[in-house]
C-alpha positions in Angstrom: 11.5 -106.2 -107.0 8.3 -107.4 -105.6 5.0 -106.2 -107.0 4.2 -104.2 -103.9 7.4 -102.1 -104.2 6.1 -101.0 -107.6 2.8 -100.1 -106.1 4.6 -98.1 -103.4 6.6 -96.3 -106.0 3.4 -95.5 -107.9 1.8 -94.2 -104.7 4.8 -92.0 -104.0 4.6 -90.6 -107.5 0.9 -89.8 -106.9 1.8 -88.1 -103.7 4.5 -86.2 -105.4 2.1 -85.0 -108.0 -0.4 -84.1 -105.3 2.2 -82.2 -103.3 3.2 -80.1 -106.4 -0.4 -80.2 -107.8 -0.9 -76.7 -109.1 2.0 -77.1 -111.5 1.0 -78.8 -114.7 2.8 -82.0 -115.8 3.3 -82.2 -119.6 2.8 -85.5 -121.3 4.7 -85.4 -124.6 4.4 -87.3 -127.9 0.8 -88.6 -127.3 -1.6 -89.4 -130.1 -5.3 -89.2 -130.5 -5.6 -92.8 -129.4 -4.2 -91.7 -126.0 -6.9 -89.2 -125.4 -9.3 -91.6 -123.8 -7.1 -92.4 -120.8 -6.6 -88.6 -120.1 -10.3 -88.0 -120.2 -10.8 -91.0 -117.7 -8.1 -89.5 -115.4 -9.9 -86.1 -115.5 -13.1 -87.7 -114.2 -11.5 -90.0 -111.6 -8.8 -87.8 -110.1 -9.5 -84.1 -110.4 -11.7 -81.3 -109.0 -14.4 -79.4 -110.9 -12.9 -76.7 -113.0 -9.9 -78.7 -113.9 -9.2 -78.7 -117.6 -7.0 -80.7 -120.1 -5.3 -79.1 -123.0 -4.3 -81.3 -126.0 -1.8 -79.1 -127.9 -0.8 -80.3 -131.4 3.0 -80.4 -131.9 3.0 -80.7 -135.7 1.2 -77.4 -136.3 -1.1 -74.9 -134.8 -4.1 -76.0 -132.9 -5.3 -77.4 -129.6 -8.4 -79.1 -128.1 -9.6 -78.7 -124.5 -11.9 -80.4 -122.1 -13.1 -79.1 -118.7 -14.6 -81.0 -115.8 -17.7 -78.8 -115.1 -19.6 -80.9 -112.6 -18.8 -84.1 -110.6 -21.5 -85.1 -108.1 -23.7 -88.1 -107.3 -26.5 -86.6 -109.3 -24.6 -85.3 -112.3 -21.2 -85.6 -114.1 -20.5 -83.1 -117.0 -17.6 -82.2 -119.1 -17.3 -79.4 -121.6 -15.3 -79.7 -124.9 -14.1 -76.3 -126.2 -12.9 -75.2 -129.6 -12.1 -71.6 -130.6 -12.8 -70.2 -134.1 -9.3 -68.9 -134.8 -6.9 -68.9 -137.8 -6.2 -72.6 -137.6 -9.8 -73.7 -137.1 -11.7 -71.0 -139.0 -12.0 -73.0 -142.3 -13.5 -76.0 -140.5 -15.4 -74.4 -137.6 -18.8 -74.6 -139.3 -18.3 -78.3 -140.1 -17.5 -79.0 -136.4 -20.8 -77.2 -135.4 -22.7 -79.2 -138.1 -21.2 -82.5 -136.7 -22.1 -81.7 -133.0 -25.6 -80.6 -134.0 -26.3 -83.7 -136.1 -25.2 -85.9 -133.2 -27.5 -84.1 -130.7 -24.9 -82.7 -128.4 -25.9 -79.7 -126.2 -23.9 -76.7 -127.5 -23.4 -73.0 -127.1 -21.5 -70.9 -129.7 -20.3 -67.8 -128.0 -19.2 -64.6 -129.8 -15.8 -63.6 -128.3 -14.9 -60.0 -127.7 -11.2 -60.8 -128.4 -9.9 -59.9 -131.8 -8.1 -63.2 -132.5 -11.0 -65.5 -131.4 -14.1 -64.9 -133.4 -16.4 -67.4 -131.7 -16.0 -70.2 -129.2 -17.8 -73.6 -129.4 -18.8 -75.2 -126.1 -20.1 -78.7 -126.2 -21.6 -80.2 -123.0 -21.4 -83.9 -122.4 -23.0 -85.6 -119.4 -24.0 -89.0 -118.2 -22.1 -91.8 -116.5 -18.3 -91.8 -116.4 -18.2 -94.5 -119.1 -20.6 -92.6 -121.3 -18.7 -89.3 -120.9 -15.3 -91.0 -121.6 -16.7 -92.7 -124.7 -18.7 -89.8 -126.1 -15.9 -87.2 -125.5 -13.3 -89.4 -127.1 -15.6 -90.0 -130.1 -16.2 -86.3 -130.4 -12.5 -85.4 -130.2 -11.6 -88.1 -132.7 -14.2 -86.7 -135.2 -13.1 -83.1 -134.6 -9.5 -84.1 -135.4 -10.7 -85.6 -138.7 -12.8 -82.6 -139.5 -9.9 -80.3 -138.8 -7.9 -82.5 -141.2 -5.2 -83.3 -138.7 -3.4 -86.6 -139.0 -4.4 -89.4 -136.6 -0.6 -89.9 -136.1 0.0 -86.2 -135.1 1.8 -85.9 -131.7 0.3 -83.8 -128.9 1.5 -82.3 -125.6 -1.2 -82.9 -123.0 -1.4 -81.3 -119.6 -4.0 -80.8 -116.8 -4.6 -77.4 -115.1 -6.3 -78.0 -111.7 -6.2 -79.8 -108.4 -6.4 -83.5 -107.5 -9.7 -84.4 -105.9 -10.5 -86.2 -102.7 -11.5 -89.2 -104.8 -7.9 -89.6 -105.9 -6.6 -89.7 -102.4 -9.3 -92.1 -101.3 -8.4 -94.5 -104.2 -4.7 -94.2 -103.1 -5.7 -95.2 -99.5 -7.7 -98.2 -100.9 -4.6 -99.3 -102.8 -2.4 -98.9 -99.7 -4.8 -101.1 -97.6 -4.0 -104.0 -100.0 -0.3 -103.8 -99.2 1.4 -105.7 -96.5 2.0 -103.7 -93.3 5.3 -101.8 -93.3 6.9 -98.6 -92.0 6.5 -97.0 -95.5 2.9 -98.0 -95.7 2.1 -96.5 -92.3 3.8 -93.2 -93.3 1.9 -93.1 -96.7 -1.4 -93.8 -95.0 -0.8 -91.1 -92.4 0.2 -88.6 -95.1 -2.9 -89.3 -97.2 -5.2 -89.1 -94.2 -3.8 -85.7 -93.5 -4.5 -84.6 -97.1 -8.1 -85.8 -96.7 -8.5 -83.7 -93.5 -7.4 -80.6 -95.5 -10.1 -81.2 -98.2 
């Protein structure tokens, strides 16, 4: 197969995900070293309010990141960690780490019985800075919680694809040779942009 057929297949896959967007897709058997690419995807493809859950398979626990703001003037994500049975012993150490590294944080008391407090860490800057700083934070939190770096995670997004993802798809389509499939895909993506 030619390279452009692979691109067409990729584009069709993106369109399929867009079409069935509200349903999360689960990425299984990922490790901490895979987190960076999921954070990058959150910033480049999804709307504000979308979050990623990194659920640990080998035991209790999860990490989460939310895209709070994405605009020309500000990009911000929020890392969240509950103080709950599996994190309770290490929760104060995570707070110490984020404070020592000058992250902007809020520790909220939760009214729920199971969650005692909830740590919210705000990370802003350029896309590259956010990806790097969020990954470093998550990597350190995994170590503080004494999870193995080789632990497997199930990762999924909850949210909608953003206009940026469709525009990037159209840019990719413009690089392809003209064909019937390309024309249909371009028309489909333009209609999606009109909806947004």
